[in-house]
C-alpha positions in Angstrom: 0.0 0.0 0.0 1.3 3.5 -1.0 2.2 6.0 1.8 -0.1 8.7 1.3 2.2 11.2 3.0 4.7 10.3 0.4 2.1 10.8 -2.3 1.3 14.3 -0.8 5.0 15.2 -0.6 5.7 14.1 -4.5 2.5 16.0 -5.5 3.5 19.2 -4.1 6.7 19.0 -6.0 5.1 18.4 -9.4 2.3 20.8 -9.6 3.1 24.1 -11.5 5.2 24.9 -14.4 8.4 25.2 -12.4 8.1 21.7 -11.0 7.2 19.9 -14.3 10.8 19.3 -15.2 11.3 17.6 -11.8 8.5 15.0 -12.7 9.9 14.5 -16.2 13.4 13.9 -14.7 12.0 11.3 -12.5 10.2 9.5 -15.4 13.4 9.5 -17.6 15.4 7.9 -14.6 12.8 5.3 -14.4 13.9 4.0 -17.8 17.4 3.4 -16.4 16.9 2.6 -12.8 13.7 0.6 -13.2 12.0 2.2 -10.2 8.8 0.4 -9.9 7.7 2.3 -6.9 8.2 5.6 -8.5 6.4 4.4 -11.7 3.3 3.5 -9.7 3.3 6.6 -7.7 3.8 9.1 -10.6 1.2 7.0 -12.7 -1.2 7.6 -10.0 -0.6 11.4 -9.6 -0.7 11.8 -13.4 -4.3 10.3 -13.4 -5.2 12.9 -10.7 -4.2 15.8 -12.7 -5.7 14.6 -16.0 -9.2 14.0 -17.1 -10.1 10.6 -18.7 -11.6 10.0 -22.1 -15.1 9.6 -20.6 -15.0 13.3 -19.0 -16.8 15.4 -21.3 -16.4 18.0 -22.6 -12.4 18.2 -23.1 -11.3 14.6 -22.5 -7.6 14.2 -21.7 -7.6 17.9 -20.4 -5.1 18.7 -17.8 -5.3 20.5 -14.4 -1.7 21.3 -14.0 -1.6 24.0 -11.5 -3.1 25.1 -8.3 -5.4 22.7 -6.6 -6.5 20.0 -9.1 -9.3 18.7 -6.8 -10.6 22.1 -6.3 -10.6 22.7 -10.0 -12.3 19.4 -10.9 -15.0 20.1 -8.2 -16.2 23.2 -9.8 -15.9 25.1 -6.7 -14.0 28.0 -8.6 -16.2 27.8 -11.6 -18.1 25.5 -13.9 -17.8 25.2 -17.8 -18.3 28.5 -19.6 -16.5 30.3 -16.8 -13.9 32.0 -19.0 -11.2 29.6 -18.1 -11.7 29.3 -14.2 -12.5 26.2 -12.3 -13.4 23.1 -14.4 -12.3 25.0 -17.5 -8.8 25.6 -16.2 -7.2 23.3 -18.9 -5.8 26.0 -21.2 -2.1 26.0 -19.9 -0.5 24.4 -23.0 2.7 24.2 -21.0 1.2 21.2 -18.9 0.6 18.9 -21.8 4.0 18.2 -23.2 5.2 17.1 -19.9 2.4 14.6 -19.7 2.6 13.2 -23.1 6.4 12.9 -22.6 5.9 10.8 -19.4 3.4 8.5 -21.1 5.8 8.2 -24.1 8.4 7.2 -21.6 6.2 4.7 -19.9 5.4 3.2 -23.3 9.0 2.6 -23.6 9.4 1.0 -20.1 6.4 -1.2 -20.7 7.5 -2.3 -24.1 11.0 -3.1 -22.7 10.3 -4.1 -19.1 6.5 -5.2 -19.1 6.9 -6.8 -15.6 7.5 -3.3 -14.2 4.2 -1.8 -15.0 0.7 -2.9 -13.9 -1.7 0.0 -14.7 -1.4 -0.1 -18.5 0.6 -2.1 -21.1 2.7 -0.6 -23.8 0.0 0.1 -26.2 -2.2 1.5 -23.4 0.5 4.0 -22.6 1.1 4.9 -26.2 -2.6 5.5 -26.5 -2.5 7.9 -23.6 0.6 9.7 -25.2 -1.3 10.1 -28.4 -4.6 11.2 -26.8 -2.7 13.8 -24.6 -0.7 15.2 -27.6 -4.0 15.6 -29.5 -5.6 17.2 -26.5 -2.4 19.6 -26.3 -3.7 21.2 -29.7 -7.5 20.8 -29.2 -8.4 21.5 -25.5 -6.8 24.8 -24.8 -7.8 26.2 -28.3 -11.5 25.4 -27.3 -11.4 27.3 -23.9 -12.2 31.1 -24.1 -10.2 33.0 -21.5 -12.3 35.6 -19.7 -11.8 39.2 -18.3 -10.2 37.5 -15.0 -7.0 36.8 -16.9 -4.3 39.1 -18.3 -4.4 37.2 -21.5 -7.8 37.0 -22.9 -9.4 35.0 -25.8 -8.6 31.8 -27.3 -5.7 29.9 -25.9 -3.5 29.3 -29.1 -0.1 28.8 -27.6 0.1 25.3 -28.6 0.5 26.6 -32.1 2.1 30.0 -31.7 4.6 29.5 -28.7 7.4 27.0 -28.1 6.5 24.7 -25.3 8.9 22.6 -23.1 9.3 19.0 -24.3 7.6 19.3 -27.6 10.3 17.4 -29.4 8.8 14.2 -28.1 6.0 14.8 -30.4 8.2 13.3 -33.2 8.9 10.3 -31.1 5.3 9.6 -30.5 4.5 9.9 -34.1 7.2 7.5 -34.9 6.2 5.1 -32.2 2.5 5.3 -33.5 4.0 4.2 -36.9 6.0 1.4 -35.7 2.9 0.0 -33.9 1.0 0.2 -37.1 -1.2 3.0 -36.1 -0.4 5.2 -39.3 -3.8 7.0 -39.3 -3.1 8.4 -35.7 0.3 9.3 -36.5 -0.8 11.3 -39.6 -3.5 13.2 -37.5 -0.8 14.2 -35.0 1.7 15.0 -37.7 -0.7 17.4 -39.4 -1.2 19.3 -36.1 2.5 19.5 -35.6 3.2 20.7 -39.0 0.6 23.6 -38.7 2.7 24.8 -36.0 6.1 24.4 -37.8 4.7 26.4 -40.8 3.6 29.3 -38.5 6.8 29.4 -36.7 8.8 29.3 -39.9 6.8 31.7 -42.0 4.5 33.8 -39.8 5.9 34.2 -36.3 7.8 37.3 -36.2 9.7 36.2 -33.1 9.8 32.4 -33.0 12.3 32.2 -30.0 9.9 32.7 -27.1 8.8 29.6 -25.0 6.4 28.6 -22.2 
């Protein structure tokens, strides 16, 4: 049984943009160190922060900052709240960390299937793919209201560099290697929309979030 105090300590270290890199570091170390305990703990915490495929609207949306439980509950706002409460899934920065984690879990499950229990390799690759698609789809469908300094549609997935985006290429390649060519092509098209914008239309393509 997992020690809930340990879960609380780890969760406090991974919420918010500044600590996302710590979570990614732990996952990449898992591939080398085969830390079964960390895999299971981090898998559990990732589930807490992310909506499932059955949570509508915005399946696979991520509550990556503040208090995920409070946001999910609707205490700070329901849907159509201008990006507050249940709609606080517009931070594009949170999505690449998650799909990178799932991609690395896919690699672990593929090479060391005895180390994972929640999903198999194909299951983790599916989550990596769906989260990558949500990265482009969910924030862009949430209108940020007057309570935010930046208002309107959150289009940062297409117009701003985000940490760990390079793993989109790895996910596309993994999808192809698993025979999922349609999914690979769908994700590739969204990525290339961004590439074209950054090359031809972005006057300053060196910013990041």
